[in-house]
N, C-alpha and C positions, 0 to 999 in steps of 0.2 A: 639533681643537686650539683653535679660537676658543671653543668651548663650555667647554673646560677652563680657558682663560685667564680666562673671566668670573668664575670662582670666586675669583680672586685680587683682585678689586676690592673696595674697602671699601664699606660701605653709605652712600655719600654721594649726595645728590640733585643736581639740576641747578644749584642755587644755588651749589654749590661753585665752579662755573666763574667766578663773579663775583668771587671773592677776588682772583685775579690782576689782573683789570681794575681793580678798585677800588684795589688797592695800587699799581698802575702809575700811576694818575692822581694819587694823593695823595702817594706817596713822593717824587715829583718836587718837591714843595713844600719838602722839606728838603734837596734835593740841591744847591741853588744855593749860590753863594759870595758873596752880597751884592747880586745884581741886585735892583733895586727898581722895575722897570717892570710887575710883575704878570704878565708873560708866562708864568711857570712855572705859576702857579695857574690861569691861564685856558686853558692848552693842554689840549684834550680835556675841558673842564669839563662839557659836556653829557653826554658818554659816562660820565664818572666819576659824575656826579649820578644817572644812570640806574642804574648799578651799585650805588651806595650805597643808593638807594631799594629796589632788589631785595633787598639784604641786610637792610634794616630790616624788610621784609615777612616775612622768614624767620627773624629772630633768636630768636623764641620757641622754635624747634626745638632750640636749643642752650642752653636755660636749664633750671634745676631745675623740678620740678613746681610748679604755682601754689600749692599748699598748703604748700610747704616752709617759707617764712618763718614762717607761723603755727605750724607744728609746732616750730620753734625757740623762738618766743616762749612757747609753752605748755610747753616743756621736755620734750616727748615725744621730741625729739632734743636732746641735751645741747649748749647753746650754748657753754658753757665749753670743752668738748672740741674743738668746732669752732674756737674762738678760739685755742686752743693749737696746733692743726694749722696754721692760717693763719700764726701767728707763726713756727712751725718752717719752713714753706715760705719765708717772706720772709728768715729768717736764712740759710738755705742758699743762696737766690738771691743774697744779698749776698756770701756767702762765696766763691762760685764766679764771681761777676760775670755771672750769667745775665741774659738780657733780661727786662725787666719783663713782657713778654708771656708768657714761660715761667711766671713765678709766677702770673699771672692765670689761665692755662690750667689749671695744677695745681689751683687753688682751684675753678675751674669744674667740672673733672672730679669733684672731691671732692663738691661740692654736688649735682651731678646724680646721683652714685651714692647719696649719703645720702638723696636724695628718693625713691629707688626701693627701697633695701634698708636693713634695720636691722642694725647691727653688734652683736656680743656685747659686753657691758660687763664688761671684766676689766682693771682697773688701767690703762686707757688704751692698752694695746698694740695693740688693733685699730685705733684711730684713727690711731696713729702709722704702722702698717703701711699704711693707706690713704693717708696723706699721702706716705709714701716712694714708694708705687706711682704716685700721680698726678703727683708731681714727676718721676719717672723717665720716664713717658710724655710729659709736656710737654717735657722736655729733649730727648727723641728727636725730637720734632716740630720744635723751633725752634733748638736749639743745634748748632753744628758740632763741638764737642768735648764729649762727655758722660762724666762720671766713671763708674767702675764702680759697681755697685749697693752694694758695701761702702763705697767712698769717698764715695758720696752721703750716707751716714748719718754725717755729720761728728761726730767725737768731741768732746765738750764741748757739743754742741748737741742731739744725739739721746739719748734715754733708753734706747733699746733698739737692738740690732743684729740684723737679720734676714738669714738666709741668702739668697743670690741665688735659689735655687730657690723659696723661699717667696714672695719678691717677684714672681718670674716667674709663679707660679700666680695670685697676686693680680692681676697685670696682665691675665691672661686673663679673670678675673671682671669686672674693671672694663670692659675692652673689650667684653665681651659685654653688660653692662648698658647701656653707652652706644651699643650697636649700631654700634660702630667709628666713631662720628662724632666725631672728634677735631679736625677743622678748624673749630673753633668761631668763631662771630661774637662778638667782644669789643669793648670800648670802643676798643681800639687799631686796630680795623678802620676806625674813623671819624675818629680824632683828628687825623690829618694834614689830611684834607679840611676839617674844621671850622676848624682853625687857619688855613688859607688863606683861609677866608671872612671872618675878622675881621682878617686881616693880608695882603691881597692883594699888598702890596709886598714881603713876605717879610723885612722888617727885624727882626721879632721872632718869626718863626715857630718857630725852634729853641727859643727860651726858653719860648714858649707851650706847646709840646709837652712839654718837660721838666717844666714846672711842673704841667701838667695830669696828667702821668704820676704825679707824686708824690701828687697828690690821689686819683687812682684807686687806687693801691696802698694808701694809708691807708684808703680806703673799704672795702676788702675785709674789714677787721676787723669792721665794723658790719653786723649782719644787716638793718638797716632798708634798706640799699641793695639787698638781694635783691628788693625790690618793684619795682625800676627796671630797665628793659631797657638793654642796652649802649649803644644810640645816645643815649638820654637822659643816661646817665652821662657819655658823651664830650662831649656838648654842654654839660652843666652844668659839667664840669671845665674846658673851654675858656673858658666865660664867667667862671668864677672866676679863671682865669689872666689873662684879659684885664683884669679889674678890678684886678689887682695890677701892671699895666703902665701907668704914668702917660702914656706917649706914645701909647697907643692909646685910641680913643674907647670909652667904656663901651657894652656891648651887653647887651640884656635878652632874656629868653626869647621875648618877642613878636617880636623880630627873628630869633632863631635858627630859628624854625620855617620861615623862608623859605629856609634853606640847602638844604633837600632835602625832597622829598615823603616823607611818612610820619612826620615829627617832630610831636610833640604839645606845645603850649605848657604845658598843665597838668602833664604829666609832667616836662618840663624844669624848670619852676618849682619843683615839689616836690623834685626831686633837688637843685636848686641851693640851696634853703634848707637841706637836710640837709648839704650840703658847706660852707655858711657856718658852720653850727654845729660841724661837724667841725674846721674850720680854727681857729675861735675857741677851741674847747676845747683843741686842741693848743697854741695860743699860750699859754694860761693855764697849762697843764701844764708846758710848757717854761720859762716864766718862773718858776714856783714852784721847779722843779728847779734852775734856774740860781741863784736867790737862795740856796737851801739850800746849794748847793755853792760859793757865792761865785765863780762863773765870770764871765768878762767877755769883751767883744769878740766876741760871737757875731754872725755874719753874719745880716742880717735874713732872707735867703732860707732860712737854716737854721732860724731861730726859728719862721717861719711854720708849717712842717710838715715832719716827718721821718717817713716811713712806717714806718721800721724801729725808731726809738728806743723807741716805746711798747711794743714786743714784746720788748725786750731788757733790761728793768729787773731781772728776777729771774734769778740765775745758775742754769744747768741742773745737774742732779745730776752729781757727779764721776765716777760709774761707771755704765756702761750694762749692762743685763741682756740677755743673749742670748736671743732668742725664735725658735723655729721651730714655730709653732702647728700641731698636727696637723690634717689634713683640709683645708688650704688649698692 
């Protein structure tokens, strides 16, 4: 019986055990209700730091192949098709109120799959099927309430509708390609811990995490961020959020590397510069759109960055085409 049971285990390695430990240490930082003595972030800090360092050491195992960004830049993999899929995932995530982690995981699964397998090019249906499949798997991992496979393909957002059996078969293909390693290391693995490092008194921790989350979701559109590991993205996003909080002392990448073993200053600096450009670009885009529409009284926090607005400017087709591709 024990031998039979072993076949039910996913192909996860020992590093998976650290997810719970890291989450337990970092999530406490957002559970408080205003305490400012720093006790929340200091409790078990050494244990949490050790767990985070272990995750940093293994995060490459949950990333696309190293040549994947260059293949997107050279267009051997269509970057526009990827961008459309990322936009679709974020729209559905917003529609159902899924966790930001769910959307990030879906894109992570998609990128990892595309780095290993080439899809047929036929009017974009294959990419949309992959996006539906990856979001379905991510929702099953993180959400307590998961829509049916048909409901997940929201009308007015999706161009096609795939039969549940088709999506189910694609799920098996994706799971096999990813070796069933769905418990990925993401920037959200680190973000709470890093926020506590810059705000040990917890006065602005929730705001820092929310702001950094916006930046990370917006960064998913840009293939340049695929060159950066999740820990560097999390650190850079927290630094960016800290810079927008006047009551917090500005922190640079040279200080961030002391948060935990395994962080690299050059990697954080490079990612931080990209995020600066991303935010400035979104501010200009939002300002131009606001002027054209004669809108007024926009909240500054909304002007700085909206991870979903840039992906919703063009209306989707009014009618979806039903697809049940043979052989999937």
